[in-house]
Each structure stands twice: as C-alpha cells, then as structure tokens.
RODO-2510 file (C-alpha; in nm, 4 decimals, decimal comma):
residues 349
     n   res          X          Y          Z
     1     m    10,7555     1,5656   -21,1016
     2     k    10,5065     1,4312   -21,3543
     3     v    10,1581     1,5554   -21,2697
     4     l     9,8222     1,4479   -21,4103
     5     i     9,5425     1,6988   -21,3464
     6     l     9,1862     1,5799   -21,3975
     7     g     9,0039     1,8924   -21,5143
     8     g     9,2431     2,1834   -21,4888
     9     t     9,1256     2,4546   -21,7260
    10     r     8,8840     2,6827   -21,5442
    11     f     8,9179     2,7963   -21,1815
    12     l     9,0921     2,5874   -20,9145
    13     g     9,2289     2,3564   -21,1827
    14     k     9,3712     2,6574   -21,3664
    15     a     9,5473     2,7705   -21,0485
    16     m     9,6846     2,4184   -21,0029
    17     v     9,8259     2,4122   -21,3558
    18     e     9,9839     2,7544   -21,3148
    19     e    10,1455     2,6552   -20,9848
    20     g    10,2771     2,3297   -21,1304
    21     l    10,4233     2,5080   -21,4330
    22     k    10,5818     2,7702   -21,2079
    23     r    10,7631     2,4891   -21,0275
    24     g    10,8856     2,3398   -21,3540
    25     y    10,6759     2,0224   -21,3316
    26     e    10,5615     1,8208   -21,6319
    27     i    10,1850     1,8735   -21,6503
    28     t     9,9277     1,6606   -21,8314
    29     l     9,5592     1,7513   -21,8412
    30     f     9,2707     1,5092   -21,8825
    31     n     8,9303     1,6602   -21,9551
    32     r     8,6578     1,6881   -22,2168
    33     g     8,8462     1,9498   -22,4170
    34     n     8,5924     2,2284   -22,3731
    35     y     8,8642     2,4831   -22,2900
    36     k     9,1638     2,3536   -22,4874
    37     e     9,2909     2,7060   -22,5502
    38     a     9,3499     2,7643   -22,1776
    39     f     9,6857     2,5826   -22,1676
    40     s     9,7951     2,5090   -22,5211
    41     e    10,1551     2,4600   -22,4044
    42     v    10,0826     2,1497   -22,1944
    43     e     9,9811     1,7977   -22,2958
    44     q     9,6049     1,7593   -22,3058
    45     l     9,4334     1,4225   -22,3143
    46     i     9,0707     1,4314   -22,4235
    47     g     8,8210     1,2038   -22,2551
    48     d     8,5291     1,1835   -22,0176
    49     r     8,5341     1,0091   -21,6821
    50     d     8,1655     0,9322   -21,7360
    51     g     8,2643     0,7596   -22,0595
    52     d     8,5971     0,7063   -22,2356
    53     v     8,9113     0,7193   -22,0185
    54     s     9,1277     0,5125   -22,2525
    55     q     9,3714     0,8036   -22,3004
    56     l     9,4950     0,7317   -21,9478
    57     e     9,5885     0,3724   -22,0236
    58     n     9,9532     0,2613   -22,0175
    59     r    10,0705     0,5926   -21,8757
    60     k    10,2577     0,6718   -21,5550
    61     w    10,2505     0,9846   -21,3413
    62     d    10,3997     1,0639   -21,0038
    63     v    10,0919     1,2415   -20,8698
    64     v     9,7311     1,3000   -20,9734
    65     v     9,5202     1,6044   -20,8865
    66     d     9,1462     1,5388   -20,9104
    67     t     8,9601     1,8699   -20,9275
    68     c     8,6330     1,7363   -21,0683
    69     g     8,5369     1,4054   -20,9075
    70     f     8,1729     1,4468   -20,8089
    71     a     8,0503     1,0865   -20,7896
    72     p     8,2197     0,7616   -20,6787
    73     h     8,1807     0,5927   -21,0183
    74     q     8,4060     0,8637   -21,1633
    75     i     8,6783     0,7837   -20,9121
    76     n     8,6310     0,4139   -20,9788
    77     k     8,6615     0,4562   -21,3547
    78     v     8,9876     0,6485   -21,3323
    79     a     9,1296     0,4186   -21,0649
    80     a     9,0627     0,1112   -21,2763
    81     v     9,2908     0,2558   -21,5454
    82     l     9,5599     0,4228   -21,3330
    83     g     9,5925     0,1540   -21,0645
    84     n     9,9413     0,1538   -20,9130
    85     s    10,0927     0,3622   -21,1921
    86     i    10,0744     0,6655   -20,9613
    87     e    10,2351     0,7356   -20,6228
    88     h     9,9964     0,9926   -20,4808
    89     y     9,6389     1,1159   -20,5365
    90     t     9,5086     1,4591   -20,4365
    91     y     9,1317     1,4719   -20,4197
    92     i     8,9522     1,8052   -20,3999
    93     s     8,6642     1,7423   -20,1650
    94     s     8,4532     2,0009   -19,9826
    95     i     8,3474     2,1177   -19,6389
    96     s     7,9985     2,0302   -19,7665
    97     v     8,0753     1,6727   -19,6571
    98     y     7,9850     1,7695   -19,3007
    99     k     7,6416     1,6887   -19,1617
   100     d     7,5923     2,0587   -19,0776
   101     w     7,7907     2,3705   -18,9894
   102     i     7,6385     2,4246   -18,6461
   103     p     7,9273     2,3986   -18,3924
   104     l     8,2237     2,6316   -18,3835
   105     n     8,5575     2,5080   -18,5184
   106     i     8,4433     2,1907   -18,6943
   107     a     8,7420     1,9586   -18,7287
   108     e     8,8031     1,6747   -18,9720
   109     e     8,6493     1,4153   -18,7355
   110     y     8,3050     1,5804   -18,7337
   111     h     7,9968     1,3866   -18,8488
   112     l     7,9634     1,3455   -19,2255
   113     q     7,6612     1,3506   -19,4514
   114     s     7,4872     1,0230   -19,5297
   115     m     7,1559     0,8826   -19,6501
   116     p     6,9614     0,5562   -19,6075
   117     p     7,1104     0,2648   -19,8091
   118     d     6,8048     0,2084   -20,0282
   119     r     6,7820     0,5730   -20,1255
   120     l     7,1565     0,5964   -20,1768
   121     k     7,1499     0,3002   -20,4144
   122     n     6,8910     0,4745   -20,6302
   123     v     7,0753     0,8052   -20,6193
   124     l     7,4044     0,6474   -20,7280
   125     k     7,2307     0,4688   -21,0135
   126     d     7,0533     0,7853   -21,1304
   127     v     7,3725     0,9909   -21,1130
   128     e     7,5746     0,7335   -21,3057
   129     e     7,3047     0,7120   -21,5725
   130     g     7,2887     1,0903   -21,5980
   131     k     6,9282     1,1133   -21,4816
   132     i     7,0160     1,3564   -21,2033
   133     s     7,3064     1,5914   -21,1412
   134     p     7,5588     1,4981   -20,8713
   135     y     7,5164     1,8535   -20,7425
   136     e     7,1748     1,7504   -20,6074
   137     h     7,3518     1,5395   -20,3436
   138     y     7,6867     1,7162   -20,3507
   139     g     7,8045     1,6635   -19,9917
   140     t     7,7009     1,2992   -19,9619
   141     l     7,8642     1,2088   -20,2927
   142     k     8,1854     1,3852   -20,1953
   143     v     8,1962     1,1678   -19,8820
   144     l     8,1668     0,8578   -20,0992
   145     c     8,4318     0,9864   -20,3409
   146     e     8,6774     1,0247   -20,0535
   147     a     8,6113     0,6654   -19,9475
   148     e     8,6432     0,5382   -20,3049
   149     a     8,9822     0,7045   -20,3553
   150     e     9,1060     0,5695   -20,0243
   151     k     8,9961     0,2205   -20,1259
   152     y     9,2222     0,2251   -20,4324
   153     w     9,5175     0,4178   -20,2865
   154     p     9,5083     0,3584   -19,9103
   155     g     9,7361     0,5949   -19,7229
   156     r     9,8327     0,7758   -20,0443
   157     v     9,5416     1,0190   -20,0800
   158     l     9,5444     1,3858   -19,9822
   159     h     9,1789     1,4766   -19,9199
   160     i     9,1359     1,8539   -19,9414
   161     r     8,8036     1,9565   -19,7894
   162     a     8,7945     2,2978   -19,9494
   163     g     8,5866     2,5901   -19,8310
   164     q     8,4623     2,8774   -20,0465
   165     l     8,7200     2,9244   -20,3210
   166     v     8,7843     3,2764   -20,4481
   167     g     9,0055     3,4498   -20,6992
   168     p     9,0038     3,5460   -21,0675
   169     f     8,8094     3,3185   -21,3065
   170     d     8,5595     3,2361   -21,0312
   171     y     8,2677     3,1140   -21,2409
   172     t     8,0438     3,0826   -20,9315
   173     d     8,0333     3,4653   -20,9191
   174     r     7,9961     3,4682   -20,5407
   175     l     8,2802     3,6962   -20,4363
   176     p     8,2820     3,8619   -20,7826
   177     y     7,9217     3,9720   -20,7201
   178     w     8,0210     4,1623   -20,4070
   179     v     8,3336     4,3134   -20,5630
   180     q     8,1378     4,4369   -20,8644
   181     r     7,8369     4,5517   -20,6620
   182     v     8,0507     4,7479   -20,4167
   183     a     8,2424     4,9038   -20,7056
   184     e     7,9138     5,0330   -20,8515
   185     g     7,8439     5,2239   -20,5304
   186     g     7,5168     5,3598   -20,3964
   187     n     7,3076     5,1932   -20,1273
   188     i     7,3909     4,8230   -20,1118
   189     v     7,1754     4,5559   -19,9471
   190     v     7,3890     4,3392   -19,7198
   191     p     7,2443     4,0441   -19,5256
   192     g     7,2506     3,9996   -19,1497
   193     r     7,4876     4,1566   -18,9003
   194     p     7,8191     4,3266   -18,9818
   195     d     8,0218     4,0960   -18,7567
   196     r     7,8860     3,7775   -18,9152
   197     p     8,1880     3,5484   -18,9733
   198     i     8,2781     3,4469   -19,3281
   199     q     8,5386     3,1978   -19,4520
   200     l     8,7020     3,1830   -19,7938
   201     i     9,0370     3,0992   -19,9500
   202     d     9,2251     3,2138   -20,2585
   203     v     9,2737     2,9324   -20,5104
   204     k     9,6411     3,0307   -20,5386
   205     d     9,6868     2,9471   -20,1709
   206     i     9,5278     2,6037   -20,2062
   207     a     9,7432     2,5304   -20,5113
   208     t    10,0636     2,6335   -20,3346
   209     w     9,9898     2,4271   -20,0248
   210     a     9,8662     2,1256   -20,2236
   211     f    10,1855     2,1080   -20,4290
   212     d    10,3970     2,1428   -20,1151
   213     m    10,2075     1,8446   -19,9726
   214     m    10,2319     1,6444   -20,2968
   215     k    10,6059     1,7028   -20,3173
   216     k    10,6399     1,5365   -19,9756
   217     r    10,3730     1,2756   -20,0645
   218     k    10,1718     1,3814   -19,7600
   219     a     9,8341     1,2110   -19,7227
   220     g     9,5328     1,2515   -19,4940
   221     t     9,2214     1,4639   -19,4640
   222     f     9,2426     1,8407   -19,4201
   223     n     8,9954     2,1270   -19,3962
   224     v     9,1339     2,3953   -19,6250
   225     t     8,9658     2,7323   -19,6004
   226     g     9,0587     3,0594   -19,4414
   227     p     9,1781     3,2966   -19,3329
   228     d     9,3652     3,2181   -19,0110
   229     y     9,1645     3,4777   -18,8181
   230     e     8,7937     3,5550   -18,7859
   231     l     8,7025     3,7487   -19,0981
   232     t     8,3697     3,9317   -19,0821
   233     m     8,1366     4,0262   -19,3649
   234     e     8,1905     4,3923   -19,2769
   235     e     8,5693     4,3608   -19,3106
   236     l     8,5308     4,1782   -19,6416
   237     l     8,3042     4,4491   -19,7835
   238     n     8,5127     4,7354   -19,6464
   239     t     8,8129     4,5811   -19,8197
   240     c     8,6137     4,5672   -20,1445
   241     k     8,5222     4,9330   -20,0911
   242     a     8,8836     5,0385   -20,0368
   243     i     9,0215     4,8409   -20,3329
   244     t     8,7536     4,9646   -20,5746
   245     n     8,7581     5,3228   -20,4392
   246     s     8,3805     5,3020   -20,4004
   247     d     8,1347     5,5485   -20,2464
   248     g     7,8991     5,2606   -20,1629
   249     q     7,6918     5,2636   -19,8448
   250     f     7,6076     4,9308   -19,6817
   251     v     7,2503     4,8788   -19,5679
   252     w     7,2480     4,5853   -19,3247
   253     v     6,9132     4,4104   -19,3594
   254     d     6,7689     4,1711   -19,1029
   255     e     6,7906     3,8063   -19,2087
   256     q     6,4296     3,7267   -19,1269
   257     f     6,3153     4,0254   -19,3334
   258     l     6,5129     3,8917   -19,6299
   259     l     6,3673     3,5445   -19,5896
   260     d     6,0143     3,6876   -19,5583
   261     h     6,0722     3,8598   -19,8926
   262     q     6,1838     3,5328   -20,0543
   263     i     6,5456     3,6414   -20,1017
   264     q     6,7456     3,3278   -20,1747
   265     p     7,0510     3,2755   -19,9527
   266     w     7,3808     3,1976   -20,1276
   267     t     7,2377     3,2696   -20,4741
   268     e     7,0646     3,6095   -20,4748
   269     l     7,2873     3,7299   -20,1911
   270     p     7,6079     3,5253   -20,2222
   271     l     7,8195     3,4154   -19,9254
   272     w     7,5134     3,4327   -19,6994
   273     i     7,3768     3,1392   -19,5032
   274     p     7,1221     3,2634   -19,2485
   275     e     7,2536     3,2122   -18,8985
   276     s     6,9158     3,0724   -18,7944
   277     f     6,8650     2,8734   -19,1135
   278     p     6,5888     2,6113   -19,0627
   279     l     6,7359     2,2625   -19,0358
   280     e     6,5395     1,9475   -18,9622
   281     g     6,5845     1,8425   -18,6014
   282     e     6,8118     2,1345   -18,5149
   283     t     6,7450     2,4689   -18,3480
   284     q     7,0991     2,6035   -18,3094
   285     p     7,2156     2,8846   -18,5374
   286     w     7,4431     2,8015   -18,8288
   287     k     7,7991     2,9293   -18,8121
   288     m     8,0549     2,9410   -19,0904
   289     c     8,3423     2,8357   -18,8686
   290     i     8,5541     2,5437   -18,9888
   291     s     8,8802     2,4631   -18,8095
   292     v     9,1888     2,4732   -19,0331
   293     k     9,4399     2,4061   -18,7536
   294     k     9,5533     2,0766   -18,9062
   295     a     9,6269     2,2412   -19,2425
   296     l     9,7959     2,5383   -19,0744
   297     d    10,0197     2,2994   -18,8847
   298     s    10,1076     2,1432   -19,2213
   299     g    10,2153     2,4751   -19,3719
   300     l     9,8995     2,6345   -19,5151
   301     s     9,9364     3,0108   -19,5501
   302     f     9,7209     3,2866   -19,6959
   303     s     9,7505     3,5755   -19,9369
   304     p     9,6459     3,9151   -19,7977
   305     l     9,2741     3,9754   -19,8441
   306     e     9,3530     4,3007   -20,0233
   307     e     9,5559     4,1114   -20,2844
   308     t     9,2751     3,8640   -20,3508
   309     i     9,0130     4,1405   -20,3826
   310     h     9,2433     4,3366   -20,6144
   311     d     9,2940     4,0334   -20,8388
   312     v     8,9200     3,9660   -20,8572
   313     y     8,8467     4,3325   -20,9314
   314     q     9,0996     4,3458   -21,2161
   315     w     8,9486     4,0287   -21,3625
   316     e     8,5963     4,1705   -21,3242
   317     k     8,6915     4,4854   -21,5145
   318     a     8,8314     4,2771   -21,8007
   319     r     8,5299     4,0445   -21,8317
   320     q     8,3415     4,0597   -22,1587
   321     d     8,0250     3,8805   -22,0498
   322     s     7,7630     4,0615   -21,8415
   323     k     7,5774     3,7512   -21,7230
   324     r     7,6279     3,6412   -21,3630
   325     k     7,5332     3,3109   -21,2015
   326     t     7,4547     3,4685   -20,8648
   327     g     7,3369     3,8009   -20,7310
   328     i     7,0191     4,0007   -20,6921
   329     s     6,8995     4,2243   -20,9765
   330     r     6,9319     4,5985   -20,9223
   331     e     6,5549     4,6378   -20,9607
   332     k     6,4803     4,3786   -20,6948
   333     e     6,7488     4,5218   -20,4689
   334     q     6,5917     4,8675   -20,4938
   335     e     6,2453     4,7303   -20,4129
   336     l     6,3923     4,5523   -20,1134
   337     l     6,5690     4,8686   -19,9976
   338     n     6,2470     5,0685   -20,0201
   339     s     6,0563     4,8078   -19,8201
   340     w     6,3286     4,7862   -19,5569
   341     l     6,3519     5,1632   -19,5144
   342     q     5,9732     5,1871   -19,4834
   343     k     5,9814     4,9206   -19,2138
   344     k     6,2586     5,1014   -19,0258
   345     k     6,0597     5,4253   -19,0462
   346     k     5,7490     5,2605   -18,9047
   347     d     5,9527     5,0982   -18,6283
   348     t     6,0799     5,4366   -18,5133
   349     v     5,7337     5,5981   -18,5008
***
C-alpha cells in the first residue's frame, strides 16, 4: 500500500509512520521539513499546506493520513491537488468537536461546536491569513475540516475523533508531567476526587487501528479514545507510582480550592477539567466520558496501561531538555500544599 502522511515526524504522525513501515508499506511524508532527521529512510516531500503544495502534484497514493489539518483551507488546498488520485483519506479530528462534554457516553451523533456565520467568516479569513492561530477555535475548525474532507471524498473518509493521546514523544507534556512528577516523589498535589474518570489512548493503538481500517478502506466517523473501562485518576497515578517505584504521596485537593488559587486546569495541572467547570448556559458537571463503542465494534484495542506508562517513563528519563509545556512549578506546588494543609487544619478545629 502506498501511503501519504501529511505531517508524520513528531508524535501521532511518528507512530503512524512506524506502524506503516512495520507493515511493509511504502511511506511518503509531506511537511515543512522541520524534523527531516526523524525518518531519513522514507521519501520526504517538503511543502506547506498554507503555501506551496506543488510537491503533491501528479502523484498517486492509495491512502492519505492527515495528522495536521487544523483549518478547512488546508484541507481544500491539498484536495485541489490530490483530487481522485487517492482511494481513501484518514483525517485526525478530535473529541473537541463536541459542543460540550456534559452527558455520559457521548456518541458520534452528539451536538457539534459551531459559531454565528458572520463571526465564522471573519475567523476563517483571519486564520487563513495567519492573523490568529487555528488553536483559538480548535473544535469548531475541526468540525469544518471534517465537512471539507467529506465534500471532496464523500464516503471515503475515516474521521478519527481522537481523545487525549499519550505515549513517548508527547510534546504536550500532559501525561509526561504526571509520570515525571510521581517519579520525583514527595507530597504531590492532585486535583479533585480520586475516582474522577479520565480517558486517554496510546498513539500506537490509534495507529494500529487506523491502518487496519485503511487496509479495508473503511470510512465513517469514530470516537477513538480509551480505555475500554472506566479509568480513574487514582488508578492512573498509582500505575505511575508502581512503574517508577516512587515513594510519592498523593494529596487530593478540592477543585474549588484550586480554582480560588488561580490554578489553571489542563495546563498547570494536566488532564484536569473541573467537574463543575463554569459553562455558559449550563449547570451540569463536566464528565470526561466519551463512548468508543463504535470503534470497539470495528476492532479498536488497547495496550495495557502499565506498558504505556513504562514507555513514557523511559522516554522521560532519556530526554535532554528540561523545559515542559505544562505543569505547575515545584515552588507554586509547595505554596499550594501549605495553604491546603492550613485550611484542612482549620476545618478540623
């Protein structure tokens, strides 16, 4: 199978390339060339889907994997060149397309994000002109990207609405923060309640399932996260503790206390969305509970959590850079711990 991967050198794309090579497929990468050393053994076409895509002209591939389409004009630009020279298109979308995460077991038919037409027109123009980042309207633009791909390849697109991706080379540093912090030991600030549900999926598992689907030319829209049971934050952290042989002690801090102390969800304390997060027009608590039944019925399976944590820990130990994109500083964490313990002491008096 001849495979074109748009992106393909960092995290999920890297896992896709490795899976394709393992299966003996002929892989071509198209990206800006910022990480050319990642896969020197495969063909690499240099270009920019915000600019020059001429390297894709007059070429034919069986399937395309789009790991980095963030705005509809990017889909449009690639589609105008590829046209019918491909049989199948896999688009990596996101569970962020959903209006909210309030109900339990959100399925693929749930309400999607949108915005008023006049505002949307301005947003699309500003994104295409580079005036704003597509990440500012990530979910809404992913919805439009799905529709754009379907317009060009109706019935031939596999839309993967991915949840939190984890594994080695995770440049978001969300799970890596917790693995590293638990490994360091001591008293560790953890948000909310121990049995708070959490969903995540190893990039290897998405890559395996996606290529199984591509091989059969399966199309449609699928939520792809995991695992296939209710994973709690406590189980996740206890697994980190066991894998890293840590003496860490978890201090479970009330969500409202964290918010009152201006602790930023998802960034300073990764993988945390407050269960009572304020949302315009809504009073129900947020729940990280996306249904993956459709993907499971199509063959999605999961690596053991212990294996994923082990892989991330080994990668963390080998990292040369000390900078992290997410996570609370140790100084701020200690201040927070002191304040929390003082509050608990007063509450017991």
